[in-house]
Every structure is written in C-alpha cells, then in structure tokens.
C-alpha positions as a Markdown table, in Angstrom:
| # | Residue | x | y | z |
|---|---|---|---|---|
| 1 | Met | 8.2 | 5.4 | 16.4 |
| 2 | Glu | 7.8 | 1.5 | 16.9 |
| 3 | Cys | 8.3 | -0.4 | 13.6 |
| 4 | Val | 6.1 | -3.5 | 13.3 |
| 5 | Ile | 7.7 | -4.6 | 9.7 |
| 6 | Asp | 11.4 | -3.8 | 9.0 |
| 7 | Val | 12.7 | -4.8 | 5.6 |
| 8 | Ser | 16.2 | -3.9 | 4.8 |
| 9 | Asn | 17.8 | -4.7 | 1.2 |
| 10 | Val | 15.9 | -7.8 | 0.7 |
| 11 | Ser | 16.4 | -9.8 | -2.6 |
| 12 | Lys | 15.1 | -12.9 | -3.9 |
| 13 | Lys | 15.6 | -14.8 | -7.2 |
| 14 | Phe | 13.7 | -17.6 | -8.8 |
| 15 | Arg | 16.2 | -19.1 | -11.1 |
| 16 | Arg | 16.9 | -16.3 | -13.6 |
| 17 | Thr | 13.8 | -14.3 | -12.4 |
| 18 | Val | 14.5 | -11.4 | -10.0 |
| 19 | Ala | 11.4 | -11.3 | -7.9 |
| 20 | Leu | 12.6 | -8.9 | -5.1 |
| 21 | Asp | 15.6 | -6.4 | -5.8 |
| 22 | Glu | 17.1 | -4.8 | -2.5 |
| 23 | Val | 13.5 | -3.9 | -1.1 |
| 24 | Ser | 13.6 | -1.7 | 1.9 |
| 25 | Phe | 10.8 | -0.1 | 3.9 |
| 26 | Gln | 9.6 | 0.3 | 7.4 |
| 27 | Val | 5.9 | -0.1 | 8.6 |
| 28 | Pro | 4.9 | 1.7 | 11.8 |
| 29 | Arg | 2.5 | 0.3 | 14.3 |
| 30 | Gly | -1.2 | 1.4 | 13.9 |
| 31 | Val | -1.5 | 2.0 | 10.3 |
| 32 | Val | -2.9 | 0.5 | 7.4 |
| 33 | Phe | -0.2 | 0.1 | 4.7 |
| 34 | Ala | -1.1 | -0.5 | 1.1 |
| 35 | Leu | 1.2 | -2.7 | -1.1 |
| 36 | Leu | 0.6 | -2.0 | -4.5 |
| 37 | Gly | 1.9 | -3.3 | -7.8 |
| 38 | Glu | 1.2 | -4.9 | -11.1 |
| 39 | Asn | 0.9 | -8.7 | -11.4 |
| 40 | Gly | 4.3 | -10.2 | -11.3 |
| 41 | Ala | 5.7 | -7.2 | -9.5 |
| 42 | Gly | 6.9 | -9.3 | -6.3 |
| 43 | Lys | 4.0 | -8.4 | -3.9 |
| 44 | Thr | 3.2 | -12.1 | -2.9 |
| 45 | Thr | 6.9 | -13.1 | -2.8 |
| 46 | Leu | 7.7 | -10.3 | -0.3 |
| 47 | Ile | 4.5 | -11.3 | 1.7 |
| 48 | Arg | 5.6 | -14.8 | 1.7 |
| 49 | Thr | 9.1 | -13.8 | 2.9 |
| 50 | Met | 7.7 | -11.8 | 5.6 |
| 51 | Leu | 5.9 | -15.2 | 6.7 |
| 52 | Gly | 8.9 | -17.2 | 6.5 |
| 53 | Leu | 7.3 | -19.4 | 3.8 |
| 54 | Glu | 10.1 | -18.2 | 1.5 |
| 55 | Lys | 13.6 | -17.4 | 2.6 |
| 56 | Gln | 15.4 | -14.2 | 0.8 |
| 57 | Asp | 18.5 | -14.6 | -0.8 |
| 58 | Ala | 20.0 | -11.4 | 0.8 |
| 59 | Gly | 18.9 | -8.8 | 3.2 |
| 60 | Ala | 17.2 | -9.0 | 6.6 |
| 61 | Leu | 13.6 | -8.8 | 7.8 |
| 62 | Lys | 12.1 | -8.3 | 11.4 |
| 63 | Ile | 8.4 | -8.7 | 11.9 |
| 64 | Leu | 7.1 | -7.5 | 15.3 |
| 65 | Gly | 10.9 | -7.7 | 16.3 |
| 66 | Met | 11.4 | -11.2 | 15.2 |
| 67 | Asp | 13.0 | -13.1 | 12.6 |
| 68 | Pro | 10.5 | -14.7 | 10.1 |
| 69 | Val | 12.8 | -17.8 | 9.5 |
| 70 | Lys | 14.0 | -18.4 | 13.1 |
| 71 | Asn | 10.6 | -17.5 | 14.9 |
| 72 | Ser | 8.2 | -18.4 | 12.2 |
| 73 | Leu | 5.8 | -20.1 | 14.8 |
| 74 | Ala | 5.9 | -17.0 | 17.3 |
| 75 | Ile | 5.1 | -14.8 | 14.5 |
| 76 | Arg | 2.2 | -16.7 | 13.0 |
| 77 | Arg | 0.7 | -16.5 | 16.7 |
| 78 | Cys | 0.7 | -12.9 | 16.2 |
| 79 | Ile | -0.7 | -12.3 | 12.7 |
| 80 | Gly | -3.4 | -12.9 | 10.9 |
| 81 | Tyr | -3.0 | -13.9 | 7.1 |
| 82 | Val | -5.1 | -14.4 | 3.9 |
| 83 | Ser | -3.9 | -15.2 | 0.8 |
| 84 | Asp | -5.2 | -14.6 | -2.7 |
| 85 | Asn | -6.4 | -18.1 | -2.9 |
| 86 | Pro | -7.1 | -19.4 | 0.7 |
| 87 | Ala | -7.0 | -23.1 | 1.4 |
| 88 | Leu | -9.9 | -24.3 | 3.4 |
| 89 | Tyr | -11.2 | -27.5 | 4.3 |
| 90 | Arg | -14.0 | -27.6 | 1.8 |
| 91 | Trp | -16.0 | -30.5 | 3.6 |
| 92 | Met | -16.3 | -28.5 | 6.9 |
| 93 | Thr | -19.2 | -26.3 | 7.6 |
| 94 | Val | -18.4 | -22.6 | 8.6 |
| 95 | Lys | -19.1 | -23.5 | 12.2 |
| 96 | Gln | -16.8 | -26.7 | 12.1 |
| 97 | Ile | -13.9 | -24.8 | 10.6 |
| 98 | Ala | -14.2 | -22.1 | 13.2 |
| 99 | His | -14.1 | -24.7 | 16.1 |
| 100 | Phe | -11.4 | -26.2 | 14.4 |
| 101 | Thr | -9.1 | -23.0 | 14.2 |
| 102 | Ala | -10.3 | -22.0 | 17.6 |
| 103 | Ser | -8.1 | -24.8 | 19.1 |
| 104 | Phe | -5.1 | -23.0 | 18.0 |
| 105 | Tyr | -6.2 | -19.6 | 19.7 |
| 106 | His | -7.4 | -18.2 | 22.9 |
| 107 | Ala | -10.8 | -18.5 | 24.4 |
| 108 | Gly | -12.4 | -15.4 | 22.9 |
| 109 | Phe | -11.8 | -16.6 | 19.2 |
| 110 | Leu | -15.2 | -18.2 | 18.8 |
| 111 | Gln | -17.0 | -15.2 | 20.0 |
| 112 | Thr | -15.2 | -12.9 | 17.7 |
| 113 | Phe | -15.6 | -15.1 | 14.8 |
| 114 | His | -19.3 | -15.4 | 15.3 |
| 115 | Lys | -19.5 | -11.7 | 15.3 |
| 116 | Leu | -17.6 | -11.5 | 12.2 |
| 117 | Ala | -19.7 | -14.2 | 10.4 |
| 118 | Ser | -22.7 | -12.4 | 11.4 |
| 119 | Asn | -21.6 | -9.0 | 9.7 |
| 120 | Phe | -20.4 | -10.9 | 6.6 |
| 121 | Asp | -23.9 | -12.6 | 6.4 |
| 122 | Leu | -22.4 | -16.1 | 6.7 |
| 123 | Glu | -24.6 | -19.2 | 7.5 |
| 124 | Leu | -22.7 | -21.3 | 10.1 |
| 125 | Asp | -24.4 | -24.5 | 8.9 |
| 126 | Gln | -23.2 | -24.0 | 5.2 |
| 127 | Arg | -20.3 | -26.5 | 3.9 |
| 128 | Ile | -17.4 | -24.4 | 2.6 |
| 129 | Lys | -17.8 | -26.3 | -0.8 |
| 130 | Asn | -21.3 | -24.9 | -1.5 |
| 131 | Leu | -20.0 | -21.3 | -0.7 |
| 132 | Ser | -19.3 | -19.0 | -3.8 |
| 133 | Lys | -15.7 | -17.4 | -4.1 |
| 134 | Gly | -16.9 | -14.4 | -2.1 |
| 135 | Gly | -18.2 | -16.5 | 0.5 |
| 136 | Gln | -15.1 | -18.5 | 1.0 |
| 137 | Ala | -13.2 | -15.2 | 1.1 |
| 138 | Lys | -15.5 | -14.1 | 3.9 |
| 139 | Val | -14.7 | -17.2 | 6.0 |
| 140 | Ala | -10.9 | -16.8 | 5.5 |
| 141 | Leu | -11.2 | -13.2 | 6.4 |
| 142 | Ala | -13.3 | -14.1 | 9.5 |
| 143 | Leu | -10.8 | -16.7 | 10.5 |
| 144 | Ser | -7.8 | -14.4 | 10.0 |
| 145 | Met | -9.3 | -11.9 | 12.2 |
| 146 | Ala | -11.1 | -13.5 | 15.0 |
| 147 | His | -7.7 | -13.8 | 17.1 |
| 148 | Gln | -7.3 | -10.0 | 17.0 |
| 149 | Pro | -3.7 | -10.3 | 15.6 |
| 150 | Glu | -1.2 | -7.5 | 16.1 |
| 151 | Leu | -0.3 | -7.6 | 12.4 |
| 152 | Leu | -2.8 | -8.5 | 9.6 |
| 153 | Ile | -1.6 | -9.3 | 6.4 |
| 154 | Leu | -4.0 | -9.5 | 3.5 |
| 155 | Asp | -3.0 | -10.3 | -0.1 |
| 156 | Glu | -6.0 | -9.6 | -2.4 |
| 157 | Pro | -8.6 | -10.2 | 0.3 |
| 158 | Thr | -11.5 | -8.5 | -1.3 |
| 159 | Ser | -11.3 | -10.7 | -4.5 |
| 160 | Gly | -14.8 | -12.2 | -5.3 |
| 161 | Leu | -16.3 | -9.7 | -2.6 |
| 162 | Asp | -19.6 | -7.9 | -3.8 |
| 163 | Ala | -19.1 | -3.9 | -3.9 |
| 164 | Ile | -20.8 | -3.3 | -0.6 |
| 165 | Val | -19.3 | -6.0 | 1.5 |
| 166 | Arg | -15.8 | -4.9 | -0.2 |
| 167 | Arg | -16.3 | -1.4 | 1.1 |
| 168 | His | -17.5 | -2.3 | 4.4 |
| 169 | Phe | -14.5 | -4.7 | 5.0 |
| 170 | Leu | -12.1 | -2.0 | 3.7 |
| 171 | Glu | -13.5 | 0.6 | 6.0 |
| 172 | Ser | -13.3 | -1.7 | 8.9 |
| 173 | Met | -9.5 | -1.9 | 8.4 |
| 174 | Ile | -9.5 | 1.7 | 9.8 |
| 175 | Asp | -11.0 | 0.4 | 13.1 |
| 176 | Val | -8.4 | -2.3 | 13.2 |
| 177 | Ala | -5.6 | 0.5 | 13.1 |
| 178 | Ala | -7.3 | 2.6 | 15.5 |
| 179 | Glu | -6.9 | -0.2 | 18.1 |
| 180 | Gly | -3.1 | 0.2 | 17.6 |
| 181 | Arg | -3.0 | -2.9 | 15.4 |
| 182 | Thr | -1.3 | -2.9 | 11.8 |
| 183 | Val | -2.6 | -3.9 | 8.6 |
| 184 | Leu | -0.7 | -4.8 | 5.5 |
| 185 | Leu | -3.2 | -4.7 | 2.5 |
| 186 | Ser | -2.0 | -5.8 | -1.0 |
| 187 | Ser | -4.8 | -4.8 | -3.3 |
| 188 | His | -5.6 | -4.1 | -7.0 |
| 189 | Gln | -8.6 | -1.8 | -6.0 |
| 190 | Ile | -6.5 | 1.2 | -6.0 |
| 191 | Ser | -9.3 | 3.7 | -5.8 |
| 192 | Glu | -10.7 | 1.9 | -2.6 |
| 193 | Val | -7.6 | 1.6 | -1.1 |
| 194 | Glu | -7.0 | 5.3 | -1.2 |
| 195 | Arg | -9.8 | 5.6 | 1.0 |
| 196 | Val | -8.4 | 3.6 | 4.0 |
| 197 | Ala | -4.5 | 3.5 | 3.6 |
| 198 | Asp | -2.3 | 5.6 | 5.8 |
| 199 | Trp | 1.0 | 4.5 | 4.0 |
| 200 | Val | 1.6 | 3.3 | 0.5 |
| 201 | Gly | 4.3 | 1.2 | -1.0 |
| 202 | Val | 4.6 | 0.6 | -4.7 |
| 203 | Ile | 6.4 | -2.4 | -6.4 |
| 204 | Arg | 7.6 | -2.3 | -10.1 |
| 205 | Lys | 9.6 | -5.3 | -11.3 |
| 206 | Gly | 10.6 | -6.3 | -7.8 |
| 207 | Lys | 11.9 | -3.0 | -6.8 |
| 208 | Leu | 10.3 | -0.7 | -4.3 |
| 209 | Val | 9.7 | 2.5 | -6.3 |
| 210 | Ala | 7.7 | 4.5 | -3.6 |
| 211 | Cys | 7.1 | 4.3 | 0.0 |
| 212 | Asp | 5.5 | 7.0 | 2.1 |
| 213 | Glu | 2.6 | 8.3 | 3.8 |
| 214 | Leu | -0.3 | 8.7 | 1.6 |
| 215 | Ala | -0.8 | 12.4 | 2.1 |
| 216 | Ser | 2.9 | 12.9 | 1.6 |
| 217 | Leu | 3.0 | 10.8 | -1.6 |
| 218 | Lys | 0.0 | 12.7 | -3.1 |
| 219 | Ala | 1.5 | 15.9 | -2.2 |
| 220 | Arg | 4.4 | 15.2 | -4.5 |
| 221 | Phe | 2.4 | 14.9 | -7.6 |
| 222 | Glu | 0.2 | 17.5 | -9.3 |
| 223 | Arg | -2.0 | 17.3 | -12.5 |
| 224 | Trp | -1.9 | 20.6 | -14.7 |
| 225 | Ile | -4.4 | 21.6 | -17.3 |
| 226 | Val | -2.9 | 23.9 | -19.5 |
| 227 | Thr | -5.2 | 25.8 | -21.9 |
| 228 | Met | -3.7 | 27.4 | -25.1 |
| 229 | Lys | -4.5 | 30.6 | -26.6 |
| 230 | Ser | -4.8 | 28.9 | -30.1 |
| 231 | Asp | -5.7 | 25.7 | -31.5 |
| 232 | Asn | -2.6 | 25.9 | -33.5 |
| 233 | Leu | -0.4 | 26.0 | -30.7 |
| 234 | Asp | 1.2 | 23.2 | -28.5 |
| 235 | Phe | 2.7 | 23.5 | -25.4 |
| 236 | Asp | 6.3 | 23.1 | -25.1 |
| 237 | Ser | 6.5 | 20.6 | -22.3 |
| 238 | Ser | 10.5 | 20.6 | -22.3 |
| 239 | Ile | 10.6 | 23.8 | -20.3 |
| 240 | Ile | 9.4 | 21.8 | -17.2 |
| 241 | Gly | 11.4 | 19.3 | -15.3 |
| 242 | Asn | 10.0 | 16.5 | -13.4 |
| 243 | Leu | 7.3 | 15.8 | -16.1 |
| 244 | Val | 5.7 | 12.3 | -16.0 |
| 245 | Ser | 3.3 | 12.5 | -18.8 |
| 246 | His | 1.8 | 15.0 | -21.4 |
| 247 | Glu | -1.4 | 14.3 | -23.1 |
| 248 | Ser | -3.7 | 16.4 | -25.3 |
| 249 | Gln | -7.2 | 16.9 | -23.9 |
| 250 | Gly | -9.4 | 18.6 | -26.4 |
| 251 | Arg | -8.0 | 20.9 | -29.1 |
| 252 | Lys | -6.6 | 23.6 | -26.8 |
| 253 | Arg | -6.0 | 21.9 | -23.6 |
| 254 | Gln | -3.0 | 19.9 | -22.4 |
| 255 | Gln | -2.8 | 17.8 | -19.4 |
| 256 | Leu | 0.5 | 17.2 | -17.7 |
| 257 | Met | 1.4 | 15.0 | -14.7 |
| 258 | Leu | 4.3 | 16.4 | -12.5 |
| 259 | Phe | 6.1 | 15.6 | -9.4 |
| 260 | Asp | 8.3 | 17.6 | -7.0 |
| 261 | Val | 7.1 | 21.1 | -8.5 |
| 262 | Lys | 9.5 | 23.7 | -7.9 |
| 263 | Ala | 8.1 | 26.8 | -6.2 |
| 264 | Gly | 7.4 | 29.5 | -8.7 |
| 265 | Leu | 7.2 | 27.2 | -11.7 |
| 266 | Ile | 3.4 | 27.7 | -12.1 |
| 267 | Asp | 3.9 | 31.7 | -12.4 |
| 268 | Tyr | 6.6 | 31.0 | -14.9 |
| 269 | Ile | 4.3 | 28.8 | -16.9 |
| 270 | Arg | 1.2 | 31.2 | -17.0 |
| 271 | Ser | 3.5 | 34.0 | -17.9 |
| 272 | Gln | 4.2 | 32.2 | -21.3 |
| 273 | Ser | 2.9 | 34.1 | -24.4 |
| 274 | Glu | 1.0 | 31.0 | -25.8 |
| 275 | Val | -0.5 | 30.0 | -22.5 |
| 276 | Ser | -4.1 | 31.3 | -21.7 |
| 277 | Asp | -4.5 | 29.4 | -18.3 |
| 278 | Val | -2.9 | 26.9 | -16.0 |
| 279 | Glu | -5.3 | 24.9 | -13.8 |
| 280 | Val | -3.8 | 22.8 | -10.9 |
| 281 | Gln | -5.6 | 19.6 | -9.7 |
| 282 | Ser | -4.6 | 17.1 | -7.0 |
| 283 | Ala | -3.6 | 13.7 | -8.5 |
| 284 | Ser | -5.4 | 10.5 | -7.2 |
| 285 | Leu | -3.6 | 7.4 | -6.2 |
| 286 | Glu | -4.6 | 5.5 | -9.3 |
| 287 | Glu | -3.0 | 8.2 | -11.6 |
| 288 | Ile | 0.3 | 8.4 | -9.1 |
| 289 | Phe | 0.4 | 4.5 | -9.5 |
| 290 | Val | 0.2 | 4.7 | -13.3 |
| 291 | Ser | 2.8 | 7.3 | -13.4 |
| 292 | Leu | 5.3 | 5.2 | -11.2 |
| 293 | Met | 4.8 | 2.0 | -13.5 |
| 294 | Arg | 5.8 | 4.1 | -16.4 |
| 295 | Phe | 8.4 | 6.6 | -15.2 |
| 296 | Glu | 11.4 | 6.5 | -12.9 |
| 297 | Val | 10.4 | 9.0 | -9.9 |
| 298 | Pro | 13.3 | 9.6 | -7.2 |
| 299 | Arg | 12.3 | 7.9 | -3.9 |
| 300 | Pro | 12.8 | 10.0 | -1.0 |
| 301 | Ser | 14.3 | 8.4 | 2.3 |
| 302 | Thr | 11.2 | 7.2 | 4.4 |
| 303 | Lys | 13.4 | 5.5 | 7.3 |
| 304 | Leu | 11.6 | 6.0 | 10.7 |
| 305 | Val | 13.1 | 7.8 | 13.3 |
| 306 | Ser | 12.5 | 8.9 | 16.7 |
| 307 | Pro | 11.4 | 12.5 | 17.8 |
| 308 | Asp | 14.8 | 12.9 | 19.4 |
| 309 | Asp | 16.6 | 11.7 | 16.3 |
| 310 | Ala | 14.5 | 14.0 | 14.1 |
| 311 | Arg | 15.6 | 17.2 | 15.8 |
| 312 | Asn | 19.0 | 16.3 | 14.6 |
| 313 | Ile | 18.3 | 15.8 | 11.1 |
| 314 | Arg | 19.4 | 18.4 | 8.8 |
| 315 | Thr | 17.2 | 19.1 | 5.6 |
| 316 | Pro | 17.5 | 21.6 | 2.6 |
| 317 | Ala | 14.8 | 23.7 | 4.5 |
| 318 | Val | 16.8 | 23.8 | 7.5 |
| 319 | Asp | 20.2 | 24.6 | 5.8 |
| 320 | Leu | 18.5 | 27.4 | 4.0 |
| 321 | Ala | 16.9 | 28.9 | 7.0 |
| 322 | Thr | 20.5 | 28.8 | 8.7 |
| 323 | Glu | 22.1 | 30.5 | 5.5 |
| 324 | Leu | 19.4 | 33.4 | 5.8 |
| 325 | His | 20.1 | 33.8 | 9.4 |
| 326 | Asn | 23.8 | 34.1 | 9.0 |
| 327 | Glu | 23.3 | 36.6 | 6.3 |
C-alpha cells in the first residue's frame, strides 16, 4: 500500500513546551485523513512540520516520499495547503489573485479555479478586503485546489463557512480521494468530519493517542445502556474491564462507554441479578473523541504493510486457530 505521509517518532519542543511527543503514523494514498485534537494539542505544529515550515527536533518525515526540509519546494508544488488563518493579498480582486497564483502552476489552473469559484458563489471582481471571513476562506480553498494537488492539507478550512457551503465542501473531499488523491483535514467539526473521513488520527497534548481507519476505530468502542431492576440499585462497574466512562441516565439507567469489549461480557452482565436489561449502541466519533481526551486507551499498531507481508503476520486469532488445529 502506497504511503503518502510517513511520520516516524517525531518530536518538537518550543522552550519547555512539548508540542509533539514521538508521533508516528502513516497515511495511504486516496483517503480522507482527519486529524483531531483540542486547541494546543499539536495539530498545527505537526502540519507545519510536514510542510517544512518547522523542523522537528527528533524523528523523521516523508511527504510523497520526500524530506520536507531538503525537498520543501518540490513538496509544495505537489500539495495544496490552507491554514486556519490564510494570508491573502487583500488589495487584489478574486480574479487578480487567481491570475497571480496561476503563474506558479500549469495552464489548467485558471479554468479549475473559475469552476471552484462558481461552486463557492465567489464574484471574481470583488476585492479580497471586502469579503467576509467565510468569503476569504472560499478564495483560499479554491486557490489550494485549483492545481489538483496530490496531497491537500487543510487546517480548519471550514472556519467561517456557513453550514450549507461547509457541508458541500467536506463532501467534495470524498471526490478528491476517489480520484486517487489524498486529503489531510484538521477540524473541530467532528460530527461533519465523521461523514467524510476514511482514517482518523487523534492528538492529545502532543501525543498521538489513536490512528486507525474510522470503521476500525468505531468498532473498538461501544455504548451500553444498563437498566437496573430497582431505583435503589446502582450498577457495579468495577466488574467491567476497559471502562471509559460511567454516567447515570435517569433513575434506573446507567450509561457506560467501553472499548475492546471481550466476547461473552454482554451475556455475563445481563446475567447479574440486579440488571434488568442491557442495550448496546454504536458510539459516535465525537463520543470516542471525548473518551480519548479523558482516558488512556491502548493504541494498536497501524503500520501499513503490503499484502505479501500481511500474510506472514501472526495475530492472536491466527495463534488461537493454530492451537485449536494442533489439538
């Protein structure tokens, strides 16, 4: 599987502040990768390091197979980037800034830009300084996408956009990935990101605490609604391992968030004398994110491997099957 972004044990400090702490992950080609984290978690520092705008103190990065410091110019020709506060020449019109930017790219840039500008309802003769924050965000997005980059890096790109435009833009990222290009999207709009992301990485205080395909990450978490037989009974959550949170929901109902639930546990809980019923629900990405911000959840290895290498990897399931066969 081709790796577009390869980050290996990257660390970065600003004086006494640890911005990145041995961060490692990989992003395959043709996916929408969502990078999530609270303010100050290290998302923007990681992105700037990928772009060669910051140099890591330790570790290594490869972007499209190139070193961001040694090959910064070559990388920037192949990627599109929108920061959370894009710098635009405010005295220019939308048309003028498009022509100025087009001089750095191929002949089809303007044609694609005009199409994107039309989709964003941008007026070409308007000056940048007269546009709203959302309007300026639309210009920056159109400029970053017009040369059809192999990798599109977006740091809070939908800030200032209205709900309809934001939804339309995020859904268009699926089309970008379908063309075999890759999108790295840093956003606080977790519920909307969930609709378009293939992979998710979560950073907390400079550490990457989760990185997996969205479906695999969601499969690790469950929300249980436990109904007790009496108002006076409280569920003994200590009998459950891997419990992330336990909250009361009404007089007789307890809400639990769990990860990596062991087979047979649900039947065991239902067999408890004080338990009337247990309802199992899927957890949303936002609920998983909140859990990861509060608790230490073991992160499984997600290093990309080729199909040939995958056949040789031993897993607990393989070992168990082998043991049963030998018996």
